[in-house]
N, C-alpha and C positions, 0 to 999 in steps of 0.2 A: 504493499500499499504507499502511496505516495501523495504528497499535498505540494500545493503553492500556496505559499504565504507571503504576506504583504508586512515588512517592517523597516521603518526607517526612510520610505518613500519608494522601496526599492522591492522587487518580487524574488523570491528563490523558492527553488523545487527542492524538497526535504524528502528523506526516508528515514525509517527508524533505523537507529544505529548510526547514521550517517553524521557528518560534521559540515558546519555551515559557517562562513566568517560574514558577519553583519557589521552594520555601523555600531558606534559604541553605545551599549546600553548602560543604564545606572543600576546594576546589580554585582553583587560580590561574587568572585570565583566560587565555585562550589554549591552556589544558590540555584534554585530553579525557577525558570522563566516560563509563563505561559503566554503564547501568541495566540490570540483570537481572530485575527483577521486573515481566515483561510479563504482564499478565493476559488479553489478547485481541490477535489478529493477524486484520486484515481485509484487504479488498481482492478478489482473484480467489476467494479461497477462505477461510472463517472457521474460525479455529483459537482454540478457547477454553481457558484452563487450568484446573486442579484443584489449588491455586489459582493456579499459575503456568504458564506454557507453557514445556516443558523445552526448552533448547536456543536459546531465544529472547533477543535482547538488542538493546538501542539504544545506538547510540554518538551522543555529543552533544559540540559543543566548547563551553565556557564564554566567553560572549561580555563579560558585565558584571556585576557586583554593584550592584545598586540599593536604594532605599529605596522602601516603599509611601506611600500617602497617610497624612497624620497622622489618628489617632484620638484624639478629645478625650475623656477620661474626668472626668466631673463628678459629685461626690458632694457630698450636702448634708444634714444633720441637721436636722430641723425643729425648731423652738423653741429652738435652742442658739446661732444666730448663727454656725454653724459650717459651713465648707465648704472643699472643695479640689479642685482642678483639676489634672491630669496629662495628659500626651499620650504617645503611642506610635506608633513608626513600624517597621513590619515590614521584616525585611531578605531581599531576594529575590536569586536567581542567574537571569541569562537565559541559557538554553540554546539553541543552533542544533542541529538533528537533522542529523546526516550521514547516518547509515545505520540501516536496521532488518533485522535478519538473523533468518531463521527457523531 
């Protein structure tokens, strides 16, 4: 059984026992998180929500908080001898999917 959930403005396909990296969630490592915005349930039978499937949820355990790869932002103004370099590392939460309930 699999589900498509929405969190942080993004959609993820999750399965029981799998891991997924989502935007940072305000939860401690080892705690349990419930994702209620289930858009689709698949497997034996397909169930599509309008916009969400009623009564469906996904329970996950917070495994780790990590940082993504560094993104370098370089800005240059022509003919001014001016330039600026900055960087950014996105914060992520790694979730391990425990159960999917319909």
